[in-house]
C-alpha positions as CSV (number, residue, x, y, z in Angstrom):
1,M,-0.1,0.2,0.0
2,A,2.9,2.4,0.7
3,K,4.1,1.9,-2.7
4,L,1.1,2.6,-4.3
5,A,0.3,5.7,-2.4
6,Q,3.9,7.0,-3.4
7,K,3.1,6.1,-7.1
8,I,0.0,7.9,-6.9
9,R,1.7,10.9,-5.2
10,Q,4.1,11.1,-8.4
11,V,0.8,11.7,-10.9
12,V,-1.7,13.6,-8.4
13,P,-1.1,17.4,-8.4
14,A,0.6,18.7,-5.7
15,K,0.1,22.0,-3.8
16,I,2.6,24.2,-4.9
17,K,2.8,27.3,-2.6
18,L,5.4,29.5,-4.4
19,G,5.3,32.6,-6.4
20,D,1.9,33.9,-8.2
21,P,1.2,32.8,-11.9
22,D,1.7,34.9,-15.1
23,W,-1.3,37.0,-15.0
24,P,-0.7,38.7,-18.2
25,L,-0.2,35.9,-20.1
26,L,-3.2,34.2,-18.5
27,I,-5.2,37.5,-19.4
28,I,-3.7,37.6,-23.1
29,V,-5.0,33.8,-23.3
30,A,-8.2,34.5,-22.0
31,V,-8.9,37.4,-24.2
32,I,-7.8,35.5,-27.4
33,I,-10.3,32.6,-26.1
34,L,-13.1,34.7,-25.5
35,F,-12.3,36.3,-28.9
36,G,-12.5,33.1,-30.5
37,L,-15.5,31.7,-28.9
38,I,-17.4,35.1,-30.2
39,M,-15.9,34.8,-33.9
40,L,-16.3,31.1,-34.2
41,T,-20.5,31.8,-33.4
42,S,-20.4,34.2,-36.1
43,A,-18.4,32.0,-38.7
44,S,-19.5,28.6,-38.1
45,G,-23.3,29.0,-38.3
46,T,-24.3,28.5,-41.5
47,L,-21.8,25.6,-42.1
48,A,-23.3,24.1,-38.7
49,Y,-26.9,23.8,-39.7
50,S,-26.0,23.0,-43.7
51,R,-24.1,20.1,-42.0
52,Y,-25.3,19.0,-38.9
53,K,-28.9,20.9,-38.7
54,D,-27.6,22.7,-35.7
55,G,-26.3,26.3,-36.2
56,Y,-24.7,25.7,-32.9
57,Y,-22.8,22.5,-33.4
58,F,-19.2,23.8,-33.5
59,I,-19.4,26.4,-30.7
60,K,-21.1,23.9,-28.4
61,H,-18.5,21.5,-29.3
62,Q,-15.8,24.0,-28.5
63,I,-17.4,25.0,-25.0
64,Y,-17.6,21.2,-24.1
65,A,-13.7,21.1,-25.1
66,L,-13.0,24.2,-23.2
67,F,-14.4,22.8,-20.2
68,I,-12.5,19.6,-20.2
69,G,-9.6,21.8,-21.4
70,A,-10.1,23.9,-18.4
71,G,-9.5,21.0,-16.1
72,L,-6.5,19.7,-17.7
73,F,-5.1,23.4,-17.3
74,W,-5.9,23.2,-13.5
75,F,-4.3,19.4,-13.5
76,F,-1.1,20.9,-15.0
77,F,-0.8,24.2,-13.5
78,K,-0.9,22.3,-9.8
79,T,1.7,19.9,-10.9
80,D,5.2,20.7,-10.2
81,Y,6.6,20.8,-13.8
82,H,9.9,18.6,-12.5
83,R,7.8,15.4,-12.5
84,W,7.4,15.5,-16.4
85,Q,10.9,15.8,-16.4
86,K,11.1,12.6,-14.7
87,N,8.6,10.8,-16.5
88,A,9.7,12.0,-19.8
89,M,10.8,8.9,-21.4
90,Y,7.1,7.5,-20.4
91,L,5.8,10.3,-22.4
92,L,8.1,9.8,-25.5
93,L,6.5,6.1,-25.5
94,T,3.0,7.5,-24.7
95,S,3.6,9.8,-28.0
96,I,4.3,6.9,-29.8
97,A,1.9,4.5,-29.2
98,M,-0.8,7.4,-29.5
99,L,0.1,7.7,-33.0
100,L,0.0,4.1,-33.4
101,M,-3.6,3.8,-32.1
102,V,-5.0,5.7,-35.2
103,F,-3.9,2.6,-37.4
104,V,-5.7,0.1,-34.9
105,P,-9.1,-1.1,-36.1
106,G,-11.9,0.0,-33.7
107,L,-10.1,2.7,-32.2
108,A,-9.4,4.6,-35.6
109,S,-11.9,7.2,-37.0
110,S,-13.4,6.9,-40.3
111,A,-14.7,10.2,-40.1
112,N,-11.7,11.4,-42.8
113,S,-11.2,8.6,-45.3
114,K,-7.9,10.3,-46.6
115,A,-5.8,10.6,-43.3
116,H,-5.5,8.4,-40.4
117,S,-5.4,10.9,-37.8
118,W,-8.3,10.1,-35.4
119,I,-9.2,7.9,-32.8
120,N,-12.8,7.4,-31.0
121,I,-12.8,6.8,-27.3
122,F,-16.2,6.1,-26.0
123,G,-17.8,8.0,-29.0
124,F,-15.6,11.2,-28.8
125,S,-12.8,11.8,-31.3
126,L,-9.4,12.7,-30.4
127,Q,-6.6,13.5,-32.8
128,P,-3.3,12.1,-30.5
129,S,-0.8,14.1,-32.7
130,E,-2.3,17.6,-30.8
131,F,-1.0,15.8,-27.2
132,V,1.9,14.7,-29.1
133,K,3.3,18.2,-29.6
134,L,3.3,18.9,-25.6
135,F,4.4,15.3,-24.6
136,F,7.2,15.1,-27.2
137,L,8.4,18.7,-26.5
138,I,8.8,17.8,-22.5
139,Y,10.9,15.0,-23.9
140,V,13.1,17.0,-26.0
141,A,13.3,19.5,-23.3
142,A,14.2,16.5,-20.1
143,W,16.6,14.9,-23.0
144,L,18.5,18.2,-23.7
145,E,18.9,18.7,-20.3
146,S,20.1,15.4,-19.0
147,R,23.0,15.6,-21.8
148,G,24.8,18.6,-20.8
149,K,27.7,19.7,-22.6
150,T,27.5,16.4,-24.8
151,I,24.6,18.2,-27.0
152,E,27.1,20.0,-29.0
153,D,28.7,16.6,-30.1
154,F,27.4,15.5,-33.4
155,S,27.4,11.7,-32.1
156,Q,26.5,12.1,-28.8
157,G,24.1,15.0,-29.4
158,T,22.6,15.4,-32.9
159,A,22.5,12.0,-34.1
160,P,20.4,10.5,-31.3
161,F,18.2,13.4,-31.5
162,L,17.9,12.8,-35.3
163,V,17.0,9.4,-34.8
164,V,14.1,10.2,-32.2
165,L,12.6,12.8,-34.3
166,A,13.0,10.5,-37.2
167,V,10.7,8.2,-35.4
168,I,7.7,10.5,-35.0
169,A,8.2,12.4,-38.1
170,G,8.0,8.9,-40.2
171,L,4.5,7.9,-37.6
172,M,3.6,11.5,-38.7
173,L,3.7,10.8,-42.5
174,M,2.2,7.5,-42.2
175,Q,-1.0,9.3,-41.4
176,P,0.0,12.0,-43.2
177,D,-0.3,15.0,-41.3
178,V,2.7,17.0,-42.3
179,G,1.4,20.5,-41.1
180,T,1.2,19.2,-37.5
181,L,4.8,17.5,-38.3
182,S,5.8,20.7,-39.3
183,I,4.9,22.3,-36.2
184,I,6.9,19.5,-34.3
185,V,9.8,19.9,-36.4
186,L,10.3,23.7,-36.0
187,T,9.3,23.6,-32.3
188,S,12.0,20.7,-31.8
189,F,14.8,22.8,-33.6
190,V,14.2,25.9,-31.0
191,A,14.2,23.5,-28.0
192,W,17.3,22.2,-29.5
193,F,19.0,25.4,-30.3
194,I,18.0,26.7,-26.6
195,G,19.2,23.6,-25.1
196,G,22.5,24.3,-26.3
197,G,22.7,22.6,-29.9
198,R,25.4,23.7,-32.1
199,L,24.5,26.4,-34.7
200,S,26.3,24.9,-37.6
201,H,24.4,21.8,-36.5
202,I,21.1,23.9,-36.7
203,F,21.8,25.1,-40.1
204,G,22.4,21.6,-41.1
205,L,19.0,20.4,-39.8
206,T,17.2,23.1,-41.5
207,L,18.8,21.8,-44.7
208,I,18.0,18.6,-44.1
209,A,14.3,19.7,-43.1
210,A,14.0,21.7,-46.3
211,I,15.0,19.2,-48.7
212,A,12.6,16.6,-47.0
213,L,9.7,19.1,-47.1
214,L,10.3,19.7,-50.7
215,F,10.5,15.8,-51.7
216,M,7.2,15.5,-49.4
217,F,5.8,18.5,-52.0
218,K,6.5,16.4,-55.1
219,S,5.7,13.2,-53.7
220,A,2.1,14.5,-53.6
221,D,0.0,16.1,-56.1
222,Y,-2.2,18.1,-53.6
223,R,0.9,19.4,-51.5
224,M,2.4,20.3,-54.7
225,Q,-0.7,22.0,-55.8
226,R,-0.9,24.0,-52.6
227,F,3.0,25.1,-53.4
228,Q,1.9,26.4,-56.5
229,C,-1.4,28.4,-55.7
230,Y,1.2,30.0,-53.1
231,L,3.1,31.3,-56.1
232,N,0.3,32.1,-58.4
233,P,-2.9,32.2,-56.7
234,E,-4.9,32.9,-59.6
235,K,-3.9,29.8,-61.4
236,N,-7.0,27.2,-61.1
237,S,-8.5,30.1,-58.6
238,R,-12.1,27.7,-59.5
239,T,-10.6,24.3,-58.4
240,T,-7.2,23.6,-56.5
241,C,-6.5,27.1,-55.4
242,Y,-9.9,27.9,-54.6
243,Q,-10.0,28.0,-50.9
244,L,-7.1,30.1,-51.1
245,N,-8.4,32.7,-53.8
246,Q,-11.8,32.9,-51.3
247,S,-9.6,33.6,-48.3
248,L,-7.9,36.3,-50.2
249,I,-11.3,38.0,-51.1
250,A,-12.4,37.8,-47.7
251,V,-9.5,39.3,-46.3
252,G,-9.6,42.1,-49.1
253,S,-13.4,42.7,-48.4
254,G,-13.0,43.4,-45.0
255,G,-10.7,46.5,-45.0
256,I,-9.7,48.4,-42.5
257,F,-12.8,48.2,-39.9
258,G,-14.5,45.2,-41.6
259,R,-18.3,44.5,-42.7
260,G,-19.3,44.3,-39.3
261,F,-19.7,41.2,-37.0
262,G,-21.7,39.0,-38.4
263,A,-22.0,40.2,-41.9
264,S,-19.3,38.2,-43.9
265,R,-20.4,36.6,-47.1
266,Q,-17.7,34.3,-47.6
267,K,-18.9,32.2,-45.0
268,L,-22.1,31.6,-46.7
269,M,-20.4,28.2,-48.5
270,Y,-18.1,30.1,-50.5
271,L,-14.9,29.7,-48.3
272,P,-14.3,25.9,-47.2
273,E,-13.5,25.5,-43.5
274,V,-14.5,28.4,-42.0
275,S,-15.1,26.8,-38.5
276,G,-11.4,25.5,-38.7
277,D,-8.1,26.4,-40.2
278,A,-10.1,29.4,-42.6
279,I,-11.6,31.0,-39.6
280,F,-9.1,33.8,-39.9
281,P,-10.1,35.3,-43.3
282,I,-13.7,35.8,-41.7
283,I,-12.2,37.6,-38.9
284,G,-10.7,39.9,-41.5
285,E,-13.8,40.1,-44.0
286,E,-16.1,41.0,-40.3
287,M,-13.9,42.8,-38.2
288,G,-11.2,44.3,-40.4
289,F,-7.5,45.3,-40.3
290,I,-7.9,46.7,-36.8
291,F,-9.0,43.5,-34.9
292,S,-7.1,41.5,-37.2
293,S,-3.6,43.1,-36.1
294,A,-4.6,42.9,-32.7
295,L,-5.0,39.2,-32.3
296,V,-1.6,39.3,-33.9
297,L,-0.4,41.2,-31.4
298,L,-2.0,39.3,-28.8
299,F,0.1,36.2,-30.4
300,I,3.3,37.9,-30.0
301,G,2.4,39.3,-26.5
302,L,1.8,35.5,-25.8
303,F,5.4,34.5,-26.8
304,Y,6.8,37.8,-25.1
305,R,5.2,36.5,-21.6
306,S,6.7,33.2,-21.9
307,Y,10.0,34.7,-23.4
308,L,10.2,36.4,-19.6
309,I,9.1,33.0,-18.1
310,A,11.8,31.1,-19.9
311,K,14.5,34.0,-18.9
312,R,13.7,33.4,-15.1
313,A,13.0,29.9,-15.3
314,P,15.2,28.2,-12.3
315,D,16.8,25.3,-14.4
316,Q,17.5,24.5,-18.1
317,F,14.3,22.2,-18.6
318,G,11.8,24.8,-17.4
319,R,13.7,27.4,-19.9
320,V,13.5,24.8,-22.8
321,L,9.8,23.7,-22.2
322,A,8.5,27.7,-22.2
323,I,10.3,28.5,-25.2
324,G,9.2,25.4,-27.0
325,I,5.5,25.8,-25.8
326,A,5.5,29.4,-27.0
327,S,7.0,28.7,-29.9
328,W,4.6,26.0,-30.5
329,L,1.6,28.3,-30.3
330,T,2.9,31.5,-31.7
331,L,4.7,29.8,-35.0
332,Q,1.1,27.7,-35.3
333,A,-0.7,31.1,-35.1
334,F,1.8,32.6,-37.8
335,I,2.0,29.5,-40.0
336,N,-2.4,29.2,-40.2
337,I,-2.6,33.3,-40.6
338,G,0.3,33.6,-43.1
339,G,-1.4,30.5,-45.6
340,M,-4.5,32.1,-45.1
341,I,-3.4,35.5,-46.7
342,S,-0.6,33.4,-48.8
343,L,2.1,34.7,-47.5
344,I,3.5,30.9,-47.2
345,P,1.7,27.8,-48.5
346,M,-1.1,26.5,-46.7
347,T,-0.4,23.5,-44.1
348,G,-3.7,23.0,-42.8
349,V,-2.8,23.4,-39.2
350,P,-5.7,25.3,-37.1
351,L,-5.6,29.0,-35.1
352,P,-4.6,28.2,-31.7
353,F,-7.7,28.6,-29.2
354,I,-9.8,30.1,-32.1
355,S,-10.0,27.5,-34.6
356,S,-12.9,24.8,-33.8
357,G,-11.3,21.3,-32.8
358,G,-11.6,20.0,-29.3
359,S,-8.1,18.1,-29.6
360,A,-6.2,21.3,-30.1
361,V,-8.0,23.4,-27.3
362,M,-7.6,20.6,-24.7
363,A,-3.8,20.4,-25.6
364,G,-3.4,23.9,-25.9
365,L,-4.8,24.7,-22.3
366,S,-2.7,21.8,-21.1
367,A,0.6,23.6,-22.3
368,L,-0.7,26.5,-21.0
369,G,-1.3,25.1,-17.3
370,L,2.5,23.9,-17.8
371,L,3.9,27.5,-18.5
372,M,1.6,28.7,-15.6
373,N,3.6,26.1,-13.2
374,I,7.1,27.3,-14.2
375,S,5.9,31.1,-13.9
376,R,5.1,30.3,-10.5
377,Q,8.7,29.0,-9.8
378,V,11.3,31.8,-11.3
379,K,14.0,33.1,-10.1
380,T,12.7,36.9,-9.6
381,R,9.4,38.4,-10.5
């Protein structure tokens, strides 16, 4: 019984009587979530009624996910983040297991016939790759600290890192989910750099990633078409480049002040995926350049506050973890927005805390809870 109690104490949240959490960061994320709920209500109504005969379908599911996410936030917030460092290997194995579950008959979801990215658990759909972003990041941060100065050596540092990353990347490509994989790879590179990786190795890894990305684009017609649309959006504007063109029309027609809340025309079944990846163009159309820019500034504020937490973290594990979480959320936001306004090719990643998607919301709030726990243990306020 004593051993069982000890095991439970390692998992159950402990009461941490330290400093206050980073309230400015919490307020920034709360504003993003509230704004996201308002815009999701406006953007998704027509699509929800057309598909499910319920104009509030997406917003109701988003609220359910937020309630669960709030519980996960509290769990990670009240759990000393050093406990995750001790169990990093288990989190890596969990990540691998979760990515394999999407291929298990009976668990794999058939909601999307083109990809294996979802599982069904008791009637609920879950996207494991969203949680892999967090679990794998924790593993990378713990592994980097354990390596110390040897991280600068290729055979002892870079090579093992590449092997583990290749396993995760291979499983992601089997789904395939290149968008989520790009976030994991970029976040891992940032963590690697902050954790002491050599700059020359970073350049080498970036070159390898660029070559691999080019190969992936050429190996699948739909990815190559996205790249061609990025280079020339007017090409095939009614077929392969349709979504990008409709997105640009939405953003462009919003002007400085927007058409007004609820007045979007593109959400009336012209622009696909308005509740998910393409919600930002609806924000631009209805709320205009000013509110769209304010949203971008909020994500910049999220990164800045996270950077301050990382700068004052008591150890390297906390520092790498804080920067990793900040990079994940902000990079994903800018990749989504950049794809929608044709600054970069579309990748199909959601806008954090705004796009509909329960798994993304729950994983994001879990990461935020972990970040808040680190903020309570900074060296100075």
